[in-house]
N, C-alpha and C positions, 0 to 999 in steps of 0.2 A: 062594397070593398075597401080597401084601407089602401094609400096608397106606394107605402111601402107592397103589398104586394100585386102589385098593377103591375105584369111583366115590361118590360122593357125591348119593345120587338128591333128595332136600331142595334140592339146587339144578339140578337138569334142569329145559327152558321146559316149564311147568307145562299152558300149551297144547298139548302132543303129548309128554306125560312116558310114554305106555305106546307110543311109536314110536323111544326115547329109552332102555328097559329094558335093560339087558343079555343076551346071548343064552342068558345059562343059568337068565333067567324066563320065554322064550317059551312054556315046555313046562309051565306051572307053572296047573295050573286056574285061572282066575280067581274061582272061592270059595276059595283058599289065598289070593289077593295080599290087601294092604293097600286099602282103592278109600277117597274121601273122597265123603260124599254128597251132597247137597243135600238139607238138608229140611222139606218146603211149599218146596219149587223155586217153585210162582210165584206166593207170594203181593206181589210189586212191582208187580202191579197190579189191585189192589181196588178196585172198583168205590167211589170219592169221590161219588158222586152218593148222594141221603140218596131218591132214588127205588129202589134196589136195596137189599133186604129183607135182614135178618141172617140167615144158614143155617139150616135149620128143623133142622141139629144139634145148638143153643144151647139154654139152658138155658129154659123157657116166660118164666120171670119177665123174661131176658133180653129176649126178642123184645116182652114186654111193652113196655118199660120202652120198647127201642127205638120203637118203633108210637109212643107217645103223649110221650117225650120223647127228640124224635130227638136236636133237638141239642146235647142232653147226654150224650148217650151215644154215642151217632158216634165224637167224640173218641176217647174212649174205648177204641171196638172196633176201632178204628185202632192204636190203640199197642203195641195189643197184640196185633194178628192179623198183622200185617207180619213174615214172618218171616224176608225175604231180599227186602233194597233194590236187587239188580242183575240184566237182565236172565237169560234165559239163557243166551245168545251171549257175554253177558260173567262165569258162570261155570263154563260151560266150557274160553274160555281161562283160569279158574284155576283149570283144571284137576279138577273137579268130575266124576266117571266115574257119577254113580248118582242119581234125578233118582228124588223122592216126590212122584208127580201124584194131587190128589186129581182125583174128575169129578163134575160132577153137572148137570144139566137143572133153569132158574130155573124156582120155580116160577110158576106161569101165564102161560110163556112160548110162543106158539103154532108158531113153530120151531121146529126140529129140532137147532136148535145147544149144544153141551158148551160147557159154559166147569171153572172149577179153583173151589174153592172156604177160607175158612180163617174163620168168624167174617164177612164177607161174597162177595159171586162177586165174578170177574175180571172184568174188561173185552176183557180176549182172547178168545179161541175157542181152544180145547185144536186146534184143525186149524190155527188161523195160530200155535202153538205148536210145534207138530211141524213146523211146514213148517221153521219158525226152523232147527229139529233139525237136520234134514234140510240145508241148506244150510250149517251148520254144517262138518258128520260127509262133508259133497260136498268141501271144501277141508281135511279134517282125516281122509283115507280108511285109517289106520292107528289110530284112536283110538276104542275098543269103549265105548258108551252101555249102561248098564241102568236102563231106564223101567219104573217102578213104575207099574201102575193098581188105584188101591185108595180106597175110602172113596166106593167111588158110590153118591150119593144123586139121588133122583127119576127111575132110570135104567128106562126098559124095557125086554123082552127086546127090543120093537123097534130101540129108542134103543141097547142093546149093540151088538148086529149094525153098528147103522151105525156106527159107534164102528172096530169091527173095521176094515169097510173102509175106513174112514178111517188106520186105519193101514198097512190093507195097498197104501192109494193114496202114502201121503206116504211109504216107504221101501222099497216093492217086494224090490229083491234084495237090501238091506240084513239084514233080516230074518232073526234065526237061527233056525232048526226046534230044538226039543227032542231030535230025534236025533244035534245033531252035538257032538264035544268041547270045551269051552270054552277051547279056549287058547289065546293068542295066536297062534300060528303057525300053525291050525290057522285062526282065524276071518280073520286076514291072505289063507290062503293061498282062502278059498272069498269072498271081499270081502263077509262078515255083517263090520256094527257096531254091530246094532242088536240088545239082548234084552230084549222086553218080556215081563214079568211078571204076574199077571194076575185082582184078589180075588176069581175065580166059578167058580162052577162051571164055565161055557161055556166055561175057559183047556184043562178034559181033553182037550174033543175038538178039540181045533184045534192042528196042531201049528206054528204056528209062536209059542202062548203057551203063556211057563215058567205054571208053579205061583205060587202068593205068595211071594213071600219075606217070610221071620220079622222080624220088628224090634223089637228090643228095646226096650223107650219104659221106665224108670224109674218116671217121674207123682211127680218130685221139685225140688219150687224151689230147693235150696242145690245144691251140687257138691256136695259132701263125701258126700252123703246115696247123691246121683246114683251115684258110685261106689263107695260101699257096696255098692247094690245091685248095681251090674253084677259088681264083684268074687265077691258072692254067688253067680250065677248064672253067671258064669266057672267055677265047679267044676262044675256037672254037666253042662259040659260042652257044646261047638261044635256045629247043625245040620250032614246034612253038605254040604247045599250051600250057594246065596249066601244072607249074613245079616247083618241091617242093627245094628248096635251106636248108638242114639239118643243122642248127648251133648247135646239139647237140652234144657231144663228147660225146666217146664210151673208156671204161675202160675193158681193157682184164684183165683176171685172175690173172697176173704177177702184172698188179697194182693194181689190191683189195688187194694182198695179200703184196705187200712193202707197203701201207697205208689202216693198219687194222682198226685202228679208224675210218676213214673217209666215205661219203655214197657218191653218186653219186650227193645230195645237194651243199655237200661240194665246190665239184669239180666243178661244175654246176654253183655255185653265185659267187665263184672267179676269173673266164671269164669272168665272163657279161659283167664288163666293157670294158675289149677289143674284148668284139664279137661286140658287140652296138657300139663301134670306127667304127668298119668297117662295120657294117649295116648301118648307117647316110652317112657314102664312096656314098652307093649303088642308081641304078636307076632303075626303073622298066621302062616298056616300051620296042616293039618291037625288039630294036637296039640290036648288038652281045654288048655281058659282062653284058645287063640285066639283071636284076632278076623278078622273080614272087611268089610264094609263100616261105613264110621263115620260119622257123618248129624252136620251139626249146622247152628246156625242161625247166619247173618249170615256165610257162609263165606267172602266176597272180604276179609273186612275185619280179620281177624286171620292168624297163620302155620299156622293149619289145616290146608289143602292141601297143603303140604308135610313139614308134621308124619307127618302119613298116609305118605302116598310112602315118604318116608323111613323106615318100620319096612319095608320089603320087602329094605332092606340084613340086617335078621338070616337071610331065607332064603338071600340070597349066602355069608352068612358059615356056614352050616350046608350048603352045596350043597359050597363049597368045596374 
């Protein structure tokens, strides 16, 4: 292959980048590709209504402050809880193929409706969002989406079974069974375009639920510290299947209080140049130190997605 004829994968149409990958990558397992992901994908529709409670994973102190000082506290919660500003369809159009979905049943809700949550609960139900993903996949039959259901909050066994029924009713034959080889060529032949991972013991009993996908989370609020943590982790080798490297920064209460005029978006956008420089140096594949899914916040706002997709060129160089 001459340098001139090599495709620039970062310039592919991002809404259909998988279907445009060179055939040399069609037999590469998806867990050896570089795949862009959305951290806390459904936070663009958090419930701004004061009657919506703060989610129950939040510290007691915050829950008490929210109860008695809601007008003061809520603006802070929203500024730091929103990680994505655009709808799931827009994120998929931008090239995201892994969605981090955190599922909750609202406290004191007599219905069986399930929502997403991060700080507060969403206005959109899980079923509504899954239907939107299904509609998008109908229009993009050769794209494959990995949906990671995790951080379940307030779900009884009955609600888990109801969620599983919803997933099956929405995606039907698009769901990829655990027995299948996860290559684009095989999934296209089968008509499978949805891989569901499920962070619960029931996943082991169902052929269409893949086990939980490990998420490397550095728990840092500075880009340099996050990169250092991941470089250390990479030395110990990658998991065998899918795994996520989350380049999402984490702010603690101290950071929020000492930066009262800032938001999570301010923090993320100021660090993206440093983080993307590091991402450009990464390599997908099976080797020690290689990465797979890379997830971020505000993924539509930067060159994040094309940067991740372009990493797959390194696999072409090895195979040529």
